[in-house]
C-alpha positions, 0 to 999 in steps of 0.5 A: 488645189484647195482654193482655186480662186485665190489670187494672193497668199501671204506665208508665215511661220508659226509662233513660239513654242515652250515645249521640245517634244510631244506636240506637232510643233515643238522647238526647234520645229516651231522656229524652223517652220519659217523655212517652209514659206521660204522654200515655197517662195524660192520654188515660185521664183525658180518656177519649180514644183508647179509654182509657175507665175509666168503665163509664157511658161504655161498655166499660172498656178501661183500668181502671187506669194509673199512673206507675211508677218514674222510671228516667232521670237526667241522667247523672252529674248527681244527681237530687233523690234522689241517683240517677245513671247512670254511663257504666259503667252501660250496655253499652259496645257500644251505650251504651244498654242497662243493664249486667248488673253495675251498670245492671240492679241499679239498675233492679231496686232502683227497681222493688223500691222502687216495688212495696214501697211503692205503695199499688196494688201492696202488696196483691198484691206484699207478703206478708200481715201475720203474727205477728212482723212488724217495727214502724216509725214515720217522720217528716219535717221539714219537712212544709210549705214553699216549693219547692225544699223540702229534707226530712229523713226518718227511720225508726225500726224495731223488728225482729220475730222475724226479722232485718231485710232492707231498707227502701225509700222512695218519694216519689210523684214517681218517685224512691226511697231505700234508706237509713233516713234519706234527705234529699230535695229537692222541686222541684215544688209539690204534695202528696206522700206519702212511703212507707216499707216495711221487710222482714225475712228472713221476708218480713214487712213494716211500712209507714208514710206521711207527707205533705209539702206543697210550695208555690209563690211568686208570683215563681216562678210569674211567672218560669215564665209570662212571657218574659225580656223580659216579666219586665222590664215590670211592666205585663205581669208585675207582680202587678197587671198584666192582660196578657190583658185579662180580669177577673183580674190576675196575682196573682189568676190565680196564686191561682185557678190560671189562665193569665195570658196567656190570657183566661179565660171569663166562667164561670170564677167562676159564680153560680146561683140554684136552689131558693131557694139562692144558689151561687157557685163558683170555682177555687183553686190549692192550692199558692199558698203566699204568696197566700191566697185568700178570698171576702168579702161586704159590704152597704155596701162598708165592712166586708168579711166572710170567708166559709167555702167548701167544696171541691166538686171536686178536680182537683189542683193546682186545686180547685173551691170553693163557697159557698152561702146561702139567698136572703132579702129582706134588703139587697143583698150584694156578693161579692169574691175577694181574693188577698193577697200575703204577704211570705216569706223 
């Protein structure tokens, strides 16, 4: 191991390249380099390839790995934060390495925004709070909606005893902004924490965070799961179709966070009877915005009553929900999971 005393590592891919051969990282390899950090973090989550973080499973060799800033962009095609790589941002001699005058500052600006806002970096990167620090508040509008979601962020900053130097935003997806009131497009479902840090010329800072939830629609999910030919067949890709032959039609697969073309195992929904307690557990895709999922119970198949469930495990974007009740000698009770499609604009 090259750095045995390292406690935290931030991983990122490389920058844009304007060549396709002849160098170590031409396109598309420059773009694909971000898969390597993804695989390393995935291995740590699964505790494989000697990337154990849990002391109960042996020596800890990877205590913390995290995504760093996302440095790549599709050339002059703007990312959702407006960032681009121009031809002049890389050395003309190799078309790969960032130019000292324009490319290197772009990388440095992203790195600075990340370290000034990431909650694992700010405790050691920023100056400890002191008297005369600036004060800030931030807002986001909207904070909830369907992808692609355009959000207007705004910061109100009051300087302390020193003039303000800069303000940095990050959005928990590798992107950033340096303007006070950025506009950001979220294209992938998830819960994002937009963070803002303002710094004055004395190094004093103020930090704020606002959460934004981006939901998915069933139609988008279906389009991402089926081929073009299958999308023309309602018996395959329709909401009530069941192409994999398991117990879950596509609509319910969406709400549960399952795969519509892979038959689910019988223990996807589990029941247990322990210590005179009945327990029912099932998965839930948290960002199924137009298909709310409810657990209901009946004794006569006429009146169905919704039940309260609690999260027992969160493996974002899918959580595990649990319902429990004491076992009694009353009338039989029958349970069902209900996903109801809600029309959206």
